[in-house]
N, C-alpha and C positions, 0 to 999 in steps of 0.2 A: 504494500500500500504506500503510495506516495502522497505527501501532503503539500499543498500549495498555500503558503501563508502570505498575507499581504497586510499593508498598513504601517510599515516602518516609517519612522520619522523623528524629527527633532522638534520639541516644543519647549516653551518656557513653563516654569513652575506655575501651577494653577490651571494649565491648559488641559486639552483632552486629545485623545487619539482613539481610533477604533481599529482593532486588529481583526482579521478574518482568516479562517482556515478551512480548506475544503479537501477532503481526502479523495483519492482517485477512485476508490471503491465506495460502496454504499456504507454510510455511517450506521452501524447497527446498535451499538450500546451508548456511546457518548464520547466526549472528548475532554481533555484537560489542557490547561495552559500552565506552563512552568516558566521560570525566568532564572537567568544566571548573570549576576553582576560581576564585573572584573574582580578577580581574586576570591570570589565566593563560590560555594557549591550551588548547583541547580536547586531551586526551591519551588514548591507548589504555589500557584497563584489562585487558580479557580478551576472548577470542573462542572460539567453539565451532562445529564443523560439525555437521550433522545426523547424522553418523556417530560423533560423540563426540570428535573430535580437538580439543584445546584449546591455547590460547596465552595467556600471561599477561605483563603488564608486570612488570618487576622489583619494583616497589612493591607488587604484588598477590600475588606468589608466596608460598605458605605461609600466606596469610591469606584469600584469596578463592578461591572455587570456582565455576566456571561449568558449567552443565549444561543439557541439552536434554531435554525430554519430547516426543517426536515425536507421541505419541498426543494430547497436549493442545496441540500446536503452540505450545509455550511454552518460553522460555529463562529460566533463573534465575541470579542472581548472589548467592551466599551470601557475605557479608562478615563475617568474624570478627576479633577483636582490633583493632577499629577505633581509628584514631588521629585526633587533631584535623586533621592534614593530609589526611585522607580527605574532609574536608568539601568538597562540590562538588555541582554539578548533574550527574546521571548520565544519559547518553543511551544508548538501545539503537538498533541499526542493523542492517538486513538486508544480508547479503553478496550481491554480485552474481555471485559465482563460488564454486567449491568450494575452501575453504582457510580459514586463520585469520590473515588479514592484519591488520597493526597500523596500516595507513595509512587515513586518512579515505577515500581514493579507492577503497578496496576495497568500500565500502558505498554503496548507492544509495537507501535509504529510512531516514529517521531519525525517532525518537520525539521528543516535545516536551520531554523531560527531567523528571527527578524529583529533588527536593532531598534530600540527605543532610547532616545536620549532626551533627558529633561534638564534644562539649564536653569540655574537660579537667577 
């Protein structure tokens, strides 16, 4: 499964960006977004099932919204009130089961990553 992510960009603090990710095959269970800042390990940001159940990291709650459009086979991550600490490469990943797991092991196909830069 290949994943096509889009929405990379640079914004100022307080701004917003929307990332999208579409797998090459049909999205069966759901998708997660992870991010990796320079010098840090990859961390969970948000996840959604095809049924609309969501899960967010504490750092994302209240600012990020993950959603799925099953007709378009696409998952979106709307990021508002962005902070410099949100600067990272963002990865989308396809879940291998039905749920909103926050662990890397819950996902079996990963996108190549898209860079988000937030300046102060």
